Structure formats: structure tokens, C-alpha cells
N, CA, C and O atoms as a GROMACS GRO file, in nm:
protein
  456
    1GLN      N    1   2.580  -1.286  -1.276
    1GLN     CA    2   2.444  -1.240  -1.326
    1GLN      C    3   2.319  -1.267  -1.205
    1GLN      O    4   2.330  -1.353  -1.117
    2VAL      N    5   2.210  -1.182  -1.218
    2VAL     CA    6   2.127  -1.187  -1.082
    2VAL      C    7   1.989  -1.189  -1.170
    2VAL      O    8   1.961  -1.162  -1.286
    3GLN      N    9   1.930  -1.225  -1.078
    3GLN     CA   10   1.797  -1.273  -1.158
    3GLN      C   11   1.681  -1.175  -1.057
    3GLN      O   12   1.710  -1.134  -0.944
    4LEU      N   13   1.584  -1.157  -1.107
    4LEU     CA   14   1.489  -1.056  -1.023
    4LEU      C   15   1.336  -1.092  -1.069
    4LEU      O   16   1.296  -1.095  -1.186
    5VAL      N   17   1.262  -1.119  -0.955
    5VAL     CA   18   1.138  -1.199  -0.968
    5VAL      C   19   1.072  -1.083  -0.899
    5VAL      O   20   1.123  -1.052  -0.791
    6GLU      N   21   0.953  -1.004  -0.945
    6GLU     CA   22   0.880  -0.954  -0.897
    6GLU      C   23   0.706  -1.041  -0.873
    6GLU      O   24   0.660  -1.136  -0.936
    7SER      N   25   0.651  -0.970  -0.771
    7SER     CA   26   0.484  -1.019  -0.788
    7SER      C   27   0.408  -0.897  -0.701
    7SER      O   28   0.468  -0.828  -0.618
    8GLY      N   29   0.293  -0.885  -0.728
    8GLY     CA   30   0.256  -0.754  -0.675
    8GLY      C   31   0.164  -0.685  -0.730
    8GLY      O   32   0.090  -0.623  -0.654
    9GLY      N   33   0.145  -0.676  -0.856
    9GLY     CA   34   0.111  -0.591  -0.923
    9GLY      C   35  -0.039  -0.611  -0.930
    9GLY      O   36  -0.080  -0.712  -0.872
   10GLY      N   37  -0.125  -0.537  -0.986
   10GLY     CA   38  -0.277  -0.572  -1.046
   10GLY      C   39  -0.349  -0.442  -1.048
   10GLY      O   40  -0.292  -0.334  -1.061
   11LEU      N   41  -0.458  -0.456  -1.036
   11LEU     CA   42  -0.594  -0.359  -1.076
   11LEU      C   43  -0.642  -0.299  -0.931
   11LEU      O   44  -0.671  -0.373  -0.837
   12VAL      N   45  -0.646  -0.157  -0.923
   12VAL     CA   46  -0.702  -0.137  -0.765
   12VAL      C   47  -0.760   0.036  -0.838
   12VAL      O   48  -0.712   0.103  -0.929
   13GLN      N   49  -0.866   0.059  -0.759
   13GLN     CA   50  -0.939   0.203  -0.745
   13GLN      C   51  -0.864   0.294  -0.722
   13GLN      O   52  -0.767   0.264  -0.652
   14ALA      N   53  -0.873   0.414  -0.760
   14ALA     CA   54  -0.816   0.534  -0.676
   14ALA      C   55  -0.805   0.538  -0.538
   14ALA      O   56  -0.918   0.544  -0.488
   15GLY      N   57  -0.716   0.536  -0.454
   15GLY     CA   58  -0.724   0.573  -0.342
   15GLY      C   59  -0.681   0.427  -0.269
   15GLY      O   60  -0.666   0.426  -0.147
   16GLY      N   61  -0.666   0.338  -0.325
   16GLY     CA   62  -0.636   0.213  -0.308
   16GLY      C   63  -0.470   0.170  -0.257
   16GLY      O   64  -0.381   0.255  -0.264
   17SER      N   65  -0.455   0.100  -0.232
   17SER     CA   66  -0.316   0.036  -0.187
   17SER      C   67  -0.240  -0.111  -0.295
   17SER      O   68  -0.321  -0.177  -0.360
   18LEU      N   69  -0.158  -0.132  -0.299
   18LEU     CA   70  -0.106  -0.243  -0.328
   18LEU      C   71   0.041  -0.236  -0.294
   18LEU      O   72   0.107  -0.135  -0.271
   19ARG      N   73   0.089  -0.385  -0.296
   19ARG     CA   74   0.222  -0.356  -0.255
   19ARG      C   75   0.286  -0.463  -0.320
   19ARG      O   76   0.220  -0.566  -0.338
   20LEU      N   77   0.443  -0.456  -0.371
   20LEU     CA   78   0.516  -0.480  -0.497
   20LEU      C   79   0.643  -0.530  -0.393
   20LEU      O   80   0.703  -0.464  -0.309
   21SER      N   81   0.661  -0.695  -0.438
   21SER     CA   82   0.812  -0.755  -0.421
   21SER      C   83   0.858  -0.780  -0.506
   21SER      O   84   0.794  -0.816  -0.604
   22CYS      N   85   0.998  -0.771  -0.504
   22CYS     CA   86   1.148  -0.836  -0.592
   22CYS      C   87   1.211  -0.915  -0.490
   22CYS      O   88   1.238  -0.876  -0.377
   23ALA      N   89   1.228  -1.002  -0.527
   23ALA     CA   90   1.337  -1.134  -0.475
   23ALA      C   91   1.442  -1.139  -0.582
   23ALA      O   92   1.407  -1.162  -0.698
   24ALA      N   93   1.610  -1.112  -0.542
   24ALA     CA   94   1.681  -1.116  -0.622
   24ALA      C   95   1.759  -1.229  -0.593
   24ALA      O   96   1.791  -1.256  -0.477
   25SER      N   97   1.800  -1.312  -0.711
   25SER     CA   98   1.879  -1.422  -0.675
   25SER      C   99   2.025  -1.441  -0.766
   25SER      O  100   2.034  -1.405  -0.883
   26GLY      N  101   2.144  -1.510  -0.680
   26GLY     CA  102   2.241  -1.544  -0.821
   26GLY      C  103   2.336  -1.472  -0.752
   26GLY      O  104   2.306  -1.468  -0.633
   27ASN      N  105   2.472  -1.393  -0.786
   27ASN     CA  106   2.562  -1.354  -0.756
   27ASN      C  107   2.558  -1.198  -0.705
   27ASN      O  108   2.601  -1.100  -0.767
   28ILE      N  109   2.486  -1.202  -0.559
   28ILE     CA  110   2.437  -1.072  -0.476
   28ILE      C  111   2.568  -1.046  -0.389
   28ILE      O  112   2.632  -1.120  -0.315
   29PHE      N  113   2.585  -0.894  -0.431
   29PHE     CA  114   2.710  -0.826  -0.363
   29PHE      C  115   2.655  -0.775  -0.255
   29PHE      O  116   2.552  -0.713  -0.279
   30SER      N  117   2.695  -0.779  -0.116
   30SER     CA  118   2.637  -0.696   0.023
   30SER      C  119   2.602  -0.574  -0.001
   30SER      O  120   2.509  -0.523   0.061
   31ASP      N  121   2.668  -0.511  -0.092
   31ASP     CA  122   2.684  -0.341  -0.099
   31ASP      C  123   2.585  -0.350  -0.245
   31ASP      O  124   2.613  -0.390  -0.358
   32ASN      N  125   2.505  -0.314  -0.208
   32ASN     CA  126   2.406  -0.294  -0.374
   32ASN      C  127   2.296  -0.187  -0.339
   32ASN      O  128   2.280  -0.137  -0.227
   33THR      N  129   2.241  -0.167  -0.424
   33THR     CA  130   2.120  -0.108  -0.401
   33THR      C  131   1.991  -0.159  -0.491
   33THR      O  132   2.002  -0.193  -0.608
   34MET      N  133   1.896  -0.158  -0.433
   34MET     CA  134   1.787  -0.217  -0.507
   34MET      C  135   1.664  -0.117  -0.513
   34MET      O  136   1.638  -0.043  -0.418
   35GLY      N  137   1.598  -0.119  -0.616
   35GLY     CA  138   1.489  -0.013  -0.650
   35GLY      C  139   1.361  -0.068  -0.729
   35GLY      O  140   1.343  -0.182  -0.771
   36TRP      N  141   1.260   0.062  -0.742
   36TRP     CA  142   1.163   0.063  -0.848
   36TRP      C  143   1.179   0.172  -0.940
   36TRP      O  144   1.226   0.281  -0.907
   37TYR      N  145   1.136   0.139  -1.071
   37TYR     CA  146   1.118   0.238  -1.159
   37TYR      C  147   0.952   0.189  -1.264
   37TYR      O  148   0.890   0.085  -1.283
   38ARG      N  149   0.943   0.275  -1.291
   38ARG     CA  150   0.806   0.266  -1.369
   38ARG      C  151   0.812   0.310  -1.520
   38ARG      O  152   0.921   0.351  -1.559
   39GLN      N  153   0.695   0.305  -1.620
   39GLN     CA  154   0.719   0.339  -1.731
   39GLN      C  155   0.582   0.316  -1.746
   39GLN      O  156   0.513   0.227  -1.698
   40ALA      N  157   0.549   0.423  -1.830
   40ALA     CA  158   0.360   0.437  -1.858
   40ALA      C  159   0.365   0.459  -2.025
   40ALA      O  160   0.451   0.526  -2.082
   41PRO      N  161   0.259   0.390  -2.088
   41PRO     CA  162   0.242   0.382  -2.226
   41PRO      C  163   0.310   0.536  -2.272
   41PRO      O  164   0.280   0.647  -2.230
   42GLY      N  165   0.404   0.498  -2.367
   42GLY     CA  166   0.440   0.669  -2.414
   42GLY      C  167   0.566   0.755  -2.367
   42GLY      O  168   0.629   0.847  -2.421
   43LYS      N  169   0.578   0.688  -2.243
   43LYS     CA  170   0.635   0.779  -2.174
   43LYS      C  171   0.768   0.689  -2.131
   43LYS      O  172   0.760   0.567  -2.132
   44GLN      N  173   0.879   0.751  -2.098
   44GLN     CA  174   0.992   0.718  -2.048
   44GLN      C  175   1.013   0.645  -1.919
   44GLN      O  176   0.946   0.685  -1.823
   45ARG      N  177   1.091   0.546  -1.901
   45ARG     CA  178   1.103   0.485  -1.765
   45ARG      C  179   1.138   0.610  -1.644
   45ARG      O  180   1.182   0.722  -1.672
   46GLU      N  181   1.118   0.576  -1.555
   46GLU     CA  182   1.130   0.673  -1.466
   46GLU      C  183   1.144   0.580  -1.293
   46GLU      O  184   1.094   0.480  -1.242
   47LEU      N  185   1.246   0.690  -1.251
   47LEU     CA  186   1.260   0.654  -1.142
   47LEU      C  187   1.141   0.664  -0.989
   47LEU      O  188   1.076   0.764  -0.957
   48VAL      N  189   1.143   0.530  -0.915
   48VAL     CA  190   0.977   0.540  -0.819
   48VAL      C  191   1.077   0.580  -0.672
   48VAL      O  192   1.050   0.672  -0.595
   49ALA      N  193   1.193   0.488  -0.659
   49ALA     CA  194   1.215   0.462  -0.516
   49ALA      C  195   1.353   0.384  -0.524
   49ALA      O  196   1.352   0.287  -0.600
   50THR      N  197   1.458   0.409  -0.465
   50THR     CA  198   1.535   0.315  -0.431
   50THR      C  199   1.608   0.301  -0.289
   50THR      O  200   1.610   0.400  -0.215
   51ILE      N  201   1.653   0.214  -0.259
   51ILE     CA  202   1.701   0.164  -0.100
   51ILE      C  203   1.827   0.096  -0.135
   51ILE      O  204   1.837   0.008  -0.221
   52THR      N  205   1.959   0.161  -0.033
   52THR     CA  206   2.045   0.092  -0.054
   52THR      C  207   2.060   0.011   0.056
   52THR      O  208   1.982   0.035   0.147
   53SER      N  209   2.175  -0.121   0.082
   53SER     CA  210   2.156  -0.217   0.152
   53SER      C  211   2.172  -0.162   0.290
   53SER      O  212   2.129  -0.216   0.392
   54GLY      N  213   2.242  -0.039   0.285
   54GLY     CA  214   2.208   0.031   0.425
   54GLY      C  215   2.100   0.080   0.482
   54GLY      O  216   2.080   0.105   0.601
   55GLY      N  217   2.022   0.096   0.378
   55GLY     CA  218   1.895   0.171   0.456
   55GLY      C  219   1.836   0.326   0.396
   55GLY      O  220   1.728   0.382   0.417
   56ASN      N  221   1.961   0.369   0.309
   56ASN     CA  222   1.936   0.457   0.272
   56ASN      C  223   1.844   0.493   0.146
   56ASN      O  224   1.900   0.460   0.041
   57THR      N  225   1.718   0.552   0.127
   57THR     CA  226   1.608   0.574   0.096
   57THR      C  227   1.642   0.724  -0.022
   57THR      O  228   1.720   0.815   0.007
   58LYS      N  229   1.557   0.713  -0.163
   58LYS     CA  230   1.529   0.815  -0.230
   58LYS      C  231   1.426   0.794  -0.292
   58LYS      O  232   1.420   0.682  -0.343
   59TYR      N  233   1.310   0.887  -0.314
   59TYR     CA  234   1.207   0.893  -0.384
   59TYR      C  235   1.206   0.997  -0.496
   59TYR      O  236   1.295   1.081  -0.508
   60ALA      N  237   1.103   0.987  -0.577
   60ALA     CA  238   1.060   1.073  -0.693
   60ALA      C  239   0.951   1.173  -0.616
   60ALA      O  240   0.874   1.127  -0.532
   61ASP      N  241   0.951   1.268  -0.640
   61ASP     CA  242   0.874   1.374  -0.579
   61ASP      C  243   0.706   1.369  -0.607
   61ASP      O  244   0.616   1.413  -0.536
   62SER      N  245   0.700   1.313  -0.712
   62SER     CA  246   0.549   1.234  -0.703
   62SER      C  247   0.491   1.163  -0.630
   62SER      O  248   0.368   1.171  -0.621
   63VAL      N  249   0.574   1.062  -0.547
   63VAL     CA  250   0.510   0.962  -0.478
   63VAL      C  251   0.574   0.956  -0.356
   63VAL      O  252   0.574   0.850  -0.292
   64LYS      N  253   0.644   1.080  -0.303
   64LYS     CA  254   0.668   1.084  -0.143
   64LYS      C  255   0.550   1.141  -0.071
   64LYS      O  256   0.475   1.224  -0.123
   65GLY      N  257   0.532   1.090   0.061
   65GLY     CA  258   0.450   1.068   0.160
   65GLY      C  259   0.329   0.938   0.111
   65GLY      O  260   0.249   0.884   0.187
   66ARG      N  261   0.343   0.915  -0.020
   66ARG     CA  262   0.259   0.795  -0.048
   66ARG      C  263   0.317   0.652  -0.078
   66ARG      O  264   0.239   0.558  -0.059
   67PHE      N  265   0.412   0.631  -0.113
   67PHE     CA  266   0.533   0.509  -0.148
   67PHE      C  267   0.600   0.490  -0.010
   67PHE      O  268   0.622   0.585   0.066
   68THR      N  269   0.628   0.374   0.015
   68THR     CA  270   0.708   0.331   0.123
   68THR      C  271   0.826   0.226   0.041
   68THR      O  272   0.763   0.142  -0.023
   69ILE      N  273   0.924   0.215   0.031
   69ILE     CA  274   1.047   0.115  -0.013
   69ILE      C  275   1.091   0.082   0.118
   69ILE      O  276   1.110   0.151   0.218
   70SER      N  277   1.104  -0.034   0.096
   70SER     CA  278   1.188  -0.131   0.212
   70SER      C  279   1.266  -0.221   0.172
   70SER      O  280   1.287  -0.229   0.050
   71ARG      N  281   1.330  -0.314   0.262
   71ARG     CA  282   1.388  -0.416   0.206
   71ARG      C  283   1.463  -0.501   0.308
   71ARG      O  284   1.538  -0.456   0.395
   72ASP      N  285   1.428  -0.646   0.285
   72ASP     CA  286   1.458  -0.743   0.346
   72ASP      C  287   1.608  -0.826   0.326
   72ASP      O  288   1.608  -0.926   0.255
   73ASN      N  289   1.733  -0.778   0.391
   73ASN     CA  290   1.879  -0.816   0.294
   73ASN      C  291   1.883  -0.966   0.307
   73ASN      O  292   1.932  -1.031   0.215
   74ALA      N  293   1.823  -1.044   0.446
   74ALA     CA  294   1.834  -1.168   0.445
   74ALA      C  295   1.802  -1.223   0.355
   74ALA      O  296   1.861  -1.322   0.311
   75LYS      N  297   1.685  -1.164   0.302
   75LYS     CA  298   1.629  -1.232   0.167
   75LYS      C  299   1.621  -1.202   0.068
   75LYS      O  300   1.547  -1.248  -0.019
   76ASN      N  301   1.740  -1.072   0.057
   76ASN     CA  302   1.753  -1.019  -0.100
   76ASN      C  303   1.600  -0.954  -0.123
   76ASN      O  304   1.554  -0.961  -0.237
   77THR      N  305   1.551  -0.917  -0.060
   77THR     CA  306   1.377  -0.893  -0.131
   77THR      C  307   1.368  -0.717  -0.088
   77THR      O  308   1.404  -0.661   0.016
   78VAL      N  309   1.319  -0.672  -0.186
   78VAL     CA  310   1.311  -0.519  -0.188
   78VAL      C  311   1.126  -0.500  -0.179
   78VAL      O  312   1.065  -0.592  -0.234
   79TYR      N  313   1.060  -0.417  -0.132
   79TYR     CA  314   0.901  -0.412  -0.134
   79TYR      C  315   0.839  -0.288  -0.194
   79TYR      O  316   0.934  -0.231  -0.248
   80LEU      N  317   0.740  -0.222  -0.210
   80LEU     CA  318   0.691  -0.110  -0.260
   80LEU      C  319   0.575  -0.101  -0.186
   80LEU      O  320   0.485  -0.175  -0.227
   81GLN      N  321   0.550  -0.030  -0.084
   81GLN     CA  322   0.419  -0.011  -0.033
   81GLN      C  323   0.338   0.094  -0.115
   81GLN      O  324   0.383   0.208  -0.102
   82MET      N  325   0.245   0.084  -0.186
   82MET     CA  326   0.197   0.203  -0.253
   82MET      C  327   0.059   0.210  -0.177
   82MET      O  328  -0.012   0.112  -0.155
   83ASN      N  329   0.025   0.368  -0.131
   83ASN     CA  330  -0.104   0.342  -0.103
   83ASN      C  331  -0.144   0.513  -0.169
   83ASN      O  332  -0.062   0.593  -0.212
   84SER      N  333  -0.266   0.528  -0.160
   84SER     CA  334  -0.330   0.652  -0.237
   84SER      C  335  -0.298   0.658  -0.337
   84SER      O  336  -0.233   0.752  -0.384
   85LEU      N  337  -0.338   0.550  -0.401
   85LEU     CA  338  -0.299   0.545  -0.556
   85LEU      C  339  -0.372   0.637  -0.634
   85LEU      O  340  -0.484   0.683  -0.613
   86LYS      N  341  -0.277   0.664  -0.750
   86LYS     CA  342  -0.394   0.799  -0.846
   86LYS      C  343  -0.394   0.721  -0.967
   86LYS      O  344  -0.317   0.625  -0.972
   87PRO      N  345  -0.461   0.744  -1.056
   87PRO     CA  346  -0.479   0.704  -1.187
   87PRO      C  347  -0.324   0.735  -1.282
   87PRO      O  348  -0.279   0.672  -1.378
   88GLU      N  349  -0.281   0.830  -1.226
   88GLU     CA  350  -0.142   0.866  -1.292
   88GLU      C  351  -0.034   0.781  -1.259
   88GLU      O  352   0.075   0.788  -1.316
   89ASP      N  353  -0.067   0.681  -1.151
   89ASP     CA  354   0.039   0.588  -1.120
   89ASP      C  355   0.010   0.472  -1.214
   89ASP      O  356   0.066   0.371  -1.173
   90THR      N  357  -0.049   0.456  -1.310
   90THR     CA  358  -0.059   0.337  -1.357
   90THR      C  359   0.092   0.318  -1.474
   90THR      O  360   0.129   0.397  -1.560
   91ALA      N  361   0.134   0.228  -1.447
   91ALA     CA  362   0.270   0.196  -1.530
   91ALA      C  363   0.265   0.056  -1.538
   91ALA      O  364   0.169  -0.011  -1.501
   92VAL      N  365   0.378   0.007  -1.593
   92VAL     CA  366   0.430  -0.102  -1.551
   92VAL      C  367   0.561  -0.095  -1.440
   92VAL      O  368   0.640  -0.002  -1.434
   93TYR      N  369   0.562  -0.173  -1.385
   93TYR     CA  370   0.691  -0.134  -1.250
   93TYR      C  371   0.789  -0.234  -1.269
   93TYR      O  372   0.747  -0.349  -1.274
   94TYR      N  373   0.937  -0.211  -1.283
   94TYR     CA  374   1.004  -0.264  -1.287
   94TYR      C  375   1.110  -0.261  -1.168
   94TYR      O  376   1.149  -0.152  -1.125
   95CYS      N  377   1.156  -0.379  -1.116
   95CYS     CA  378   1.266  -0.354  -1.007
   95CYS      C  379   1.391  -0.376  -1.028
   95CYS      O  380   1.420  -0.476  -1.094
   96SER      N  381   1.470  -0.310  -0.989
   96SER     CA  382   1.621  -0.282  -1.045
   96SER      C  383   1.712  -0.308  -0.905
   96SER      O  384   1.687  -0.279  -0.788
   97TYR      N  385   1.808  -0.364  -0.954
   97TYR     CA  386   1.935  -0.414  -0.882
   97TYR      C  387   2.074  -0.360  -0.896
   97TYR      O  388   2.117  -0.411  -0.999
   98ARG      N  389   2.140  -0.305  -0.858
   98ARG     CA  390   2.242  -0.232  -0.896
   98ARG      C  391   2.380  -0.250  -0.809
   98ARG      O  392   2.388  -0.188  -0.703
   99ASP      N  393   2.467  -0.316  -0.841
   99ASP     CA  394   2.620  -0.306  -0.762
   99ASP      C  395   2.720  -0.271  -0.884
   99ASP      O  396   2.705  -0.151  -0.909
  100TYR      N  397   2.800  -0.319  -0.955
  100TYR     CA  398   2.882  -0.290  -1.048
  100TYR      C  399   2.819  -0.260  -1.174
  100TYR      O  400   2.875  -0.174  -1.242
  101GLY      N  401   2.696  -0.322  -1.228
  101GLY     CA  402   2.634  -0.358  -1.313
  101GLY      C  403   2.436  -0.282  -1.254
  101GLY      O  404   2.400  -0.232  -1.147
  102ILE      N  405   2.367  -0.307  -1.368
  102ILE     CA  406   2.256  -0.286  -1.315
  102ILE      C  407   2.182  -0.435  -1.405
  102ILE      O  408   2.221  -0.501  -1.502
  103TYR      N  409   2.059  -0.440  -1.314
  103TYR     CA  410   1.951  -0.564  -1.346
  103TYR      C  411   1.861  -0.534  -1.324
  103TYR      O  412   1.834  -0.478  -1.218
  104TRP      N  413   1.753  -0.564  -1.443
  104TRP     CA  414   1.604  -0.504  -1.428
  104TRP      C  415   1.504  -0.632  -1.436
  104TRP      O  416   1.513  -0.704  -1.536
  105GLY      N  417   1.417  -0.660  -1.343
  105GLY     CA  418   1.309  -0.781  -1.357
  105GLY      C  419   1.222  -0.761  -1.509
  105GLY      O  420   1.266  -0.694  -1.602
  106GLN      N  421   1.121  -0.816  -1.510
  106GLN     CA  422   1.036  -0.836  -1.593
  106GLN      C  423   0.941  -0.739  -1.616
  106GLN      O  424   0.907  -0.707  -1.730
  107GLY      N  425   0.888  -0.682  -1.497
  107GLY     CA  426   0.761  -0.571  -1.490
  107GLY      C  427   0.684  -0.632  -1.454
  107GLY      O  428   0.686  -0.754  -1.472
  108THR      N  429   0.570  -0.558  -1.379
  108THR     CA  430   0.462  -0.605  -1.307
  108THR      C  431   0.356  -0.453  -1.331
  108THR      O  432   0.376  -0.342  -1.280
  109GLN      N  433   0.256  -0.487  -1.413
  109GLN     CA  434   0.140  -0.401  -1.453
  109GLN      C  435   0.101  -0.363  -1.339
  109GLN      O  436   0.065  -0.446  -1.255
  110VAL      N  437   0.099  -0.214  -1.310
  110VAL     CA  438  -0.017  -0.154  -1.192
  110VAL      C  439  -0.123  -0.046  -1.262
  110VAL      O  440  -0.069   0.060  -1.293
  111THR      N  441  -0.239  -0.054  -1.286
  111THR     CA  442  -0.367  -0.003  -1.320
  111THR      C  443  -0.417   0.068  -1.206
  111THR      O  444  -0.468  -0.011  -1.126
  112VAL      N  445  -0.422   0.166  -1.175
  112VAL     CA  446  -0.502   0.265  -1.105
  112VAL      C  447  -0.660   0.302  -1.200
  112VAL      O  448  -0.659   0.363  -1.306
  113SER      N  449  -0.752   0.263  -1.151
  113SER     CA  450  -0.879   0.294  -1.208
  113SER      C  451  -0.921   0.448  -1.142
  113SER      O  452  -0.875   0.494  -1.037
  114SER      N  453  -1.029   0.518  -1.238
  114SER     CA  454  -1.058   0.644  -1.114
  114SER      C  455  -1.178   0.629  -1.108
  114SER      O  456  -1.245   0.698  -1.031
   0.00000   0.00000   0.00000
């Protein structure tokens, strides 16, 4: 089992920045992928960004150039730096951890006001 604890959500004005963090604990495999997904009201959960333990990243087109995912393998922690936030970025953001299975955090609300 893997547990994920997220932090860093909140309310910000359009154009502002937020940084999300997610710490993983439990049965952590060295070869894994961590990432962030989001779900807005009435919409399906969608990928935001992922990063492998080797540092390979993947981004949704809608956040490229504005969001940066990074990780600290020694701390089993993944970060999401979100800049130039837009109202359409408003959603619950979920941390994910994947090795042979997939685990989810509890979610953190990000609200961007116009």
C-alpha cells in the first residue's frame, strides 16, 4: 500500500501562482511514476502532468509552458508549480502514484478567480 498526502491548494487570482506538493509513503518502489490529475465540476478527471523516477515528464497541452512538475526521489515527493493560472484551471487536483498499481491522494482544491 502507498499513502499520498497533498498540500498547497487554495484560492488565487487569475495570473497568480500556486505550488502543490504530494508526499508518498508506504511500500514505495524505486521505479515509479508520480503525477497530478484534476477534475472540474461536471467533468471527467484529466491528466495534468506526470514524471517518472528517472525524470521524464509529460504535460497536458492546456498547461504546457505554465505548469512545471518536479520531484525529490529522496523524499518521495512530487511538486507542481502552477504559474499564470486561469479560471479554467479551477478544479480538485489529485496526486497519483503508479508502479504495479495506481494510488490516489485525497485531492486538494484549486480555485482561480477572474
